[in-house]
PDB file with one MODEL, atoms N, CA, C and O in Angstrom:
MODEL        1
ATOM      1  N   UNK A   1     -23.602  12.649   1.352  1.00  0.00           N
ATOM      2  CA  UNK A   1     -23.460  13.194   1.821  1.00  0.00           C
ATOM      3  C   UNK A   1     -22.066  12.780   2.835  1.00  0.00           C
ATOM      4  O   UNK A   1     -21.043  13.451   2.695  1.00  0.00           O
ATOM      5  N   UNK A   2     -22.102  11.683   3.815  1.00  0.00           N
ATOM      6  CA  UNK A   2     -21.733  10.818   4.295  1.00  0.00           C
ATOM      7  C   UNK A   2     -21.149   9.182   3.176  1.00  0.00           C
ATOM      8  O   UNK A   2     -20.617   8.315   3.869  1.00  0.00           O
ATOM      9  N   UNK A   3     -21.232   8.920   1.976  1.00  0.00           N
ATOM     10  CA  UNK A   3     -20.210   8.642   0.844  1.00  0.00           C
ATOM     11  C   UNK A   3     -19.786   9.288   0.942  1.00  0.00           C
ATOM     12  O   UNK A   3     -18.949   9.041   1.810  1.00  0.00           O
ATOM     13  N   UNK A   4     -19.633  10.880   0.377  1.00  0.00           N
ATOM     14  CA  UNK A   4     -18.525  11.282  -0.167  1.00  0.00           C
ATOM     15  C   UNK A   4     -17.287  11.570   1.157  1.00  0.00           C
ATOM     16  O   UNK A   4     -16.118  11.546   0.771  1.00  0.00           O
ATOM     17  N   UNK A   5     -17.576  11.880   2.936  1.00  0.00           N
ATOM     18  CA  UNK A   5     -16.719  11.656   2.913  1.00  0.00           C
ATOM     19  C   UNK A   5     -15.980  10.017   3.431  1.00  0.00           C
ATOM     20  O   UNK A   5     -14.765   9.832   3.490  1.00  0.00           O
ATOM     21  N   UNK A   6     -16.952   9.041   3.738  1.00  0.00           N
ATOM     22  CA  UNK A   6     -15.850   8.103   3.707  1.00  0.00           C
ATOM     23  C   UNK A   6     -14.664   7.968   2.282  1.00  0.00           C
ATOM     24  O   UNK A   6     -13.457   7.794   2.111  1.00  0.00           O
ATOM     25  N   UNK A   7     -15.835   8.165   1.518  1.00  0.00           N
ATOM     26  CA  UNK A   7     -14.736   8.158   0.067  1.00  0.00           C
ATOM     27  C   UNK A   7     -13.159   9.213   0.448  1.00  0.00           C
ATOM     28  O   UNK A   7     -12.055   8.848   0.044  1.00  0.00           O
ATOM     29  N   UNK A   8     -13.341  10.375   1.185  1.00  0.00           N
ATOM     30  CA  UNK A   8     -12.532  11.292   1.404  1.00  0.00           C
ATOM     31  C   UNK A   8     -11.828  10.780   2.155  1.00  0.00           C
ATOM     32  O   UNK A   8     -10.704  11.281   2.119  1.00  0.00           O
ATOM     33  N   UNK A   9     -11.984   9.615   3.183  1.00  0.00           N
ATOM     34  CA  UNK A   9     -11.196   8.921   4.504  1.00  0.00           C
ATOM     35  C   UNK A   9     -10.128   7.852   3.832  1.00  0.00           C
ATOM     36  O   UNK A   9      -8.932   7.916   4.118  1.00  0.00           O
ATOM     37  N   UNK A  10     -10.599   6.967   3.011  1.00  0.00           N
ATOM     38  CA  UNK A  10     -10.965   5.834   2.233  1.00  0.00           C
ATOM     39  C   UNK A  10      -9.447   6.449   1.187  1.00  0.00           C
ATOM     40  O   UNK A  10      -8.476   5.713   1.011  1.00  0.00           O
ATOM     41  N   UNK A  11      -9.511   7.627   0.707  1.00  0.00           N
ATOM     42  CA  UNK A  11      -8.339   8.561  -0.430  1.00  0.00           C
ATOM     43  C   UNK A  11      -7.490   8.942   0.208  1.00  0.00           C
ATOM     44  O   UNK A  11      -6.440   9.123  -0.409  1.00  0.00           O
ATOM     45  N   UNK A  12      -7.477   9.369   2.250  1.00  0.00           N
ATOM     46  CA  UNK A  12      -6.034  10.085   2.794  1.00  0.00           C
ATOM     47  C   UNK A  12      -5.471   8.743   2.893  1.00  0.00           C
ATOM     48  O   UNK A  12      -4.264   8.676   2.662  1.00  0.00           O
ATOM     49  N   UNK A  13      -6.328   7.210   3.305  1.00  0.00           N
ATOM     50  CA  UNK A  13      -5.440   5.866   3.883  1.00  0.00           C
ATOM     51  C   UNK A  13      -4.702   5.916   3.340  1.00  0.00           C
ATOM     52  O   UNK A  13      -3.516   6.146   3.575  1.00  0.00           O
ATOM     53  N   UNK A  14      -5.494   5.611   2.059  1.00  0.00           N
ATOM     54  CA  UNK A  14      -4.359   5.337   0.914  1.00  0.00           C
ATOM     55  C   UNK A  14      -3.144   6.283   0.062  1.00  0.00           C
ATOM     56  O   UNK A  14      -2.041   6.198  -0.478  1.00  0.00           O
ATOM     57  N   UNK A  15      -3.590   6.664   0.194  1.00  0.00           N
ATOM     58  CA  UNK A  15      -1.986   7.813   0.090  1.00  0.00           C
ATOM     59  C   UNK A  15      -2.107   7.688   1.399  1.00  0.00           C
ATOM     60  O   UNK A  15      -2.382   6.488   1.364  1.00  0.00           O
ATOM     61  N   UNK A  16      -2.142   8.103   3.250  1.00  0.00           N
ATOM     62  CA  UNK A  16      -0.842   7.598   3.666  1.00  0.00           C
ATOM     63  C   UNK A  16      -0.380   5.687   3.477  1.00  0.00           C
ATOM     64  O   UNK A  16      -0.074   5.594   4.666  1.00  0.00           O
ATOM     65  N   UNK A  17      -0.192   4.620   3.076  1.00  0.00           N
ATOM     66  CA  UNK A  17      -0.494   3.331   3.766  1.00  0.00           C
ATOM     67  C   UNK A  17       0.076   3.349   2.133  1.00  0.00           C
ATOM     68  O   UNK A  17       1.008   2.565   1.954  1.00  0.00           O
ATOM     69  N   UNK A  18      -0.196   3.846   1.366  1.00  0.00           N
ATOM     70  CA  UNK A  18       0.283   3.826  -0.195  1.00  0.00           C
ATOM     71  C   UNK A  18       1.902   2.912  -0.141  1.00  0.00           C
ATOM     72  O   UNK A  18       2.065   1.795  -0.632  1.00  0.00           O
ATOM     73  N   UNK A  19       3.053   3.788   0.635  1.00  0.00           N
ATOM     74  CA  UNK A  19       4.441   4.138   0.047  1.00  0.00           C
ATOM     75  C   UNK A  19       4.457   2.889   1.205  1.00  0.00           C
ATOM     76  O   UNK A  19       5.593   2.553   1.539  1.00  0.00           O
ATOM     77  N   UNK A  20       3.671   2.378   1.662  1.00  0.00           N
ATOM     78  CA  UNK A  20       4.523   1.440   2.879  1.00  0.00           C
ATOM     79  C   UNK A  20       3.894   0.123   2.812  1.00  0.00           C
ATOM     80  O   UNK A  20       4.154  -0.870   3.492  1.00  0.00           O
ATOM     81  N   UNK A  21       3.098   0.257   1.962  1.00  0.00           N
ATOM     82  CA  UNK A  21       2.943  -0.829   0.469  1.00  0.00           C
ATOM     83  C   UNK A  21       3.255  -1.343   0.375  1.00  0.00           C
ATOM     84  O   UNK A  21       3.197  -2.543   0.644  1.00  0.00           O
ATOM     85  N   UNK A  22       4.202  -0.245  -0.428  1.00  0.00           N
ATOM     86  CA  UNK A  22       4.660  -0.581  -1.814  1.00  0.00           C
ATOM     87  C   UNK A  22       6.357  -1.134  -1.077  1.00  0.00           C
ATOM     88  O   UNK A  22       7.013  -1.876  -1.808  1.00  0.00           O
ATOM     89  N   UNK A  23       6.580  -0.998  -0.579  1.00  0.00           N
ATOM     90  CA  UNK A  23       8.106  -1.222   0.275  1.00  0.00           C
ATOM     91  C   UNK A  23       8.545  -2.266   0.638  1.00  0.00           C
ATOM     92  O   UNK A  23       9.660  -2.784   0.578  1.00  0.00           O
ATOM     93  N   UNK A  24       7.013  -2.739   1.263  1.00  0.00           N
ATOM     94  CA  UNK A  24       6.248  -3.736   1.791  1.00  0.00           C
ATOM     95  C   UNK A  24       6.477  -5.205   0.496  1.00  0.00           C
ATOM     96  O   UNK A  24       6.829  -6.330   0.849  1.00  0.00           O
ATOM     97  N   UNK A  25       6.206  -4.849  -0.836  1.00  0.00           N
ATOM     98  CA  UNK A  25       6.273  -5.130  -1.977  1.00  0.00           C
ATOM     99  C   UNK A  25       7.359  -5.318  -2.281  1.00  0.00           C
ATOM    100  O   UNK A  25       7.825  -6.394  -1.907  1.00  0.00           O
ATOM    101  N   UNK A  26       8.073  -4.585  -2.915  1.00  0.00           N
ATOM    102  CA  UNK A  26       9.639  -4.414  -2.670  1.00  0.00           C
ATOM    103  C   UNK A  26      10.174  -5.345  -1.853  1.00  0.00           C
ATOM    104  O   UNK A  26      10.477  -6.500  -2.151  1.00  0.00           O
ATOM    105  N   UNK A  27      10.275  -4.832  -0.871  1.00  0.00           N
ATOM    106  CA  UNK A  27      10.769  -6.239  -0.320  1.00  0.00           C
ATOM    107  C   UNK A  27      10.347  -7.028  -0.140  1.00  0.00           C
ATOM    108  O   UNK A  27      11.190  -7.731   0.418  1.00  0.00           O
ATOM    109  N   UNK A  28       9.130  -7.734  -0.253  1.00  0.00           N
ATOM    110  CA  UNK A  28       8.438  -9.274  -0.656  1.00  0.00           C
ATOM    111  C   UNK A  28       9.517  -9.707  -1.744  1.00  0.00           C
ATOM    112  O   UNK A  28       9.942 -10.862  -1.751  1.00  0.00           O
ATOM    113  N   UNK A  29       9.941  -8.779  -2.641  1.00  0.00           N
ATOM    114  CA  UNK A  29      10.141  -9.314  -3.638  1.00  0.00           C
ATOM    115  C   UNK A  29      11.457 -10.207  -4.182  1.00  0.00           C
ATOM    116  O   UNK A  29      11.801 -11.138  -4.910  1.00  0.00           O
ATOM    117  N   UNK A  30      12.023  -8.930  -3.023  1.00  0.00           N
ATOM    118  CA  UNK A  30      13.670  -8.914  -3.390  1.00  0.00           C
ATOM    119  C   UNK A  30      13.524  -9.833  -2.054  1.00  0.00           C
ATOM    120  O   UNK A  30      13.809  -9.422  -0.929  1.00  0.00           O
ATOM    121  N   UNK A  31      13.242 -10.594  -2.223  1.00  0.00           N
ATOM    122  CA  UNK A  31      13.181 -12.147  -0.008  1.00  0.00           C
ATOM    123  C   UNK A  31      12.978 -12.863  -1.318  1.00  0.00           C
ATOM    124  O   UNK A  31      14.169 -13.043  -1.571  1.00  0.00           O
ATOM    125  N   UNK A  32      12.248 -13.480  -2.482  1.00  0.00           N
ATOM    126  CA  UNK A  32      11.625 -14.077  -3.348  1.00  0.00           C
ATOM    127  C   UNK A  32      12.905 -14.887  -4.333  1.00  0.00           C
ATOM    128  O   UNK A  32      13.160 -15.887  -5.006  1.00  0.00           O
ATOM    129  N   UNK A  33      13.481 -13.487  -3.774  1.00  0.00           N
ATOM    130  CA  UNK A  33      14.115 -13.520  -4.908  1.00  0.00           C
ATOM    131  C   UNK A  33      15.360 -14.035  -4.932  1.00  0.00           C
ATOM    132  O   UNK A  33      15.897 -14.638  -5.861  1.00  0.00           O
ATOM    133  N   UNK A  34      15.973 -13.662  -3.432  1.00  0.00           N
ATOM    134  CA  UNK A  34      16.710 -13.628  -2.480  1.00  0.00           C
ATOM    135  C   UNK A  34      16.673 -15.153  -1.861  1.00  0.00           C
ATOM    136  O   UNK A  34      17.636 -15.705  -1.328  1.00  0.00           O
ATOM    137  N   UNK A  35      15.287 -15.751  -2.051  1.00  0.00           N
ATOM    138  CA  UNK A  35      15.012 -17.330  -2.677  1.00  0.00           C
ATOM    139  C   UNK A  35      15.323 -18.302  -3.506  1.00  0.00           C
ATOM    140  O   UNK A  35      15.993 -19.322  -3.345  1.00  0.00           O
ATOM    141  N   UNK A  36      14.804 -17.905  -4.346  1.00  0.00           N
ATOM    142  CA  UNK A  36      14.676 -18.340  -5.975  1.00  0.00           C
ATOM    143  C   UNK A  36      15.640 -18.863  -6.098  1.00  0.00           C
ATOM    144  O   UNK A  36      15.705 -20.080  -6.270  1.00  0.00           O
ATOM    145  N   UNK A  37      16.759 -18.011  -6.039  1.00  0.00           N
ATOM    146  CA  UNK A  37      17.965 -17.200  -7.707  1.00  0.00           C
ATOM    147  C   UNK A  37      19.338 -17.528  -6.408  1.00  0.00           C
ATOM    148  O   UNK A  37      20.512 -17.270  -6.672  1.00  0.00           O
TER     149      UNK A  37
ENDMDL
END
């Protein structure tokens, strides 16, 4: 039961933070392109 709750918490955290991470990844790639091209 405890493990189930933990996995639910991780799933919730991922869903909440994935857009932020994706945005960070996109901006990082944009900056990389800006520097090297």
